[in-house]
N, C-alpha and C positions, 0 to 999 in steps of 0.2 A: 577712213571716218569712226568708225568703233565698231563695239559689238553688246550687245543687250542681248541677254540668257533668263527666261523665263521655265520654270516646274513648278507642277502642280505633283504634292504629292500627299497625298490624302484629303486633309483638311486645310493644309497648309501651301503657301506656295511659295517661292525660294525666286527671287529675282537681282541678278548680276552682272553689273557693268565690266567695262574697264575703263582707264583715265587717259585716252589718250583726247588730242586736240593735236588737227592735221587740218593740211592746205597747200596740196599741193603734193608735192615734194618734200615738204617740212611735217614732223611731228613734236611734237611737247607736250612732256605731260602736266594735264591738270589738276590743278587742287580742288574743284571743286566737285561735285561728282556727280554724278549722271543715273546715276540709283537712288532714290529718296522715300523716303513717308510722309504722311499725310494722316491727319488726324483734324478733319476735320470736325468732332463732336467727341463726344469722351466714351464712347462705347466702337467707334464707328475707326476704322485703322486702314488703308491704304497704300499702297505700293509703286511709283510712278521708276518707273526709267525709258532713257527715250534716247534716241542718235539721230542726227544732223545734225541742229542750230541749236548752239548753246543756248543763244536767248528764247528759245521756246522751252526751255531745259528751265533758265532760269526765270521765263513769265508764271510756268506749272510748278514752281518752286517757293515764290515770292512771292503770290497775289491773285493764285487761284481755288476759286471755294468750293467744295465739289460741294454740286446740289444737295439737297435731300430725297433720300426714292421715294416716289409717295406709296404710303400701303397700299398693298396687293399687284404691287406694280412691277413685273417677273426682271430678275437685274438685266437681262439681255437688252429686252427690250427699252430700260432704263439708260444703259452703256449706248446705246445706237439715239437712244434721241434727249434724253432731261443731259446726260453727260458730254457727250462729244457739243452739242450744243451749247453747256460753259465752256467748253474748252474753246469751242470756234470764236466766242466773243471774246476771253482772254486774252486768247492771239491777236487776235483785231484789233484788239487795246492794249498790248503793246507793241505793234504795229511789225508782225513777225507773218503775216498772210499772205501769200501774192495770188493776184488772179489774173487769169489770161482766155480768152474765150468767153466767157464766161461761164470758167472753171473753178474752184476753188483751192488755193492744196496750202502747205507747208512746207516746209524746207526740216524734212525730222516725219519722225516715225514714232510712238507712242506706244511702252507698253504696261499695260494698267494690271494691278493684280488687288484684287477684294473678296472679302468671303470667300473663300477658295477656288477663286473663277480667276483664271489669268487671258488676258485680253491684247487682243493688240492690234492698235489706231493706226491706220495707214495716211502715206502723207496728200487725200482725199476726201481723212473725213471718215472712212467704211471700215468699222469695225468688224474683228474675227475674232473667232474663239476655235483652237483645234483640239480636234476632237482625240491626239495621243495624246495631249496633256505637257505640251510645253512647245515654245521657240525661242525664235533670234531674231534681232533684227538689226539692221548696221553691215558694213561691207564684210564685217566678218558672219554675215550669216551660214552662208552653207557651208561652212567648215565647223561654225559653231551645231549648225545641229544635226552634221554629221557625226558627232563629239557625244551629242546626246543622245541619239538611237545605238551609237554602239556601247551606252553604260546605262539602259533601257532599266537594268538590275541593282544597277549599286546604289547608293543613297547618293540623294539629289543633291549635298553643296558638294561632294564629291565630284555628281555631271557640273554641275555648272563650274565648277574650278576648271576639269577636265577643257570642257568645251572653250570657256573663253582664253586655258594656254597654249590650245590646236587654235585657235582665231588668229592669238598674237605666233605663234609662230609660223604659219604660212602668209599672211593679212600686216605689212608692213605700218597701213593703218590704227594695228589694234595693243595698245602695254598695258604692260601695269602698273602702279598696284590695281588689283579688282578688287572690289566693292560688293558682297552677296551679304541680302538682309532676307529675312523667315517677314513673313505674316503670319 
């Protein structure tokens, strides 16, 4: 599947990801990156990274409009409401959502970085922010989390690279080249 890693460092957020596209025992290196920037307004920047369906990433990268946060609304509340609702709508329009027993989900997880915060949006659209300031998603998640924990005192770029390298070394569905972006 993949590995996407995010680290909060002061007011900066770093997100990195691998380039594997896998299906069963087949792994191919993809040219379309799983980590990308969105700049919906001149003073507003976002970083998104995803694992799972490449169609989910494509729909978000090309055609997703980040809604404006209402004045006075807390960022976490915004992420849990306006942002996730816009993601759900875009993914519905792109044909990537699935519904089973009245439960809606997508075959993907998403990391979203904005304004010095890092959020994880799971396949059921729940939004998580982790107290330790880092997280990972994808099949290399546990390996990357261990590497992030072990490199806690190091620079964020180093931590992300080591987490991705560990995931690639131990998980056949994670591979270079790696993309690392800073917000």
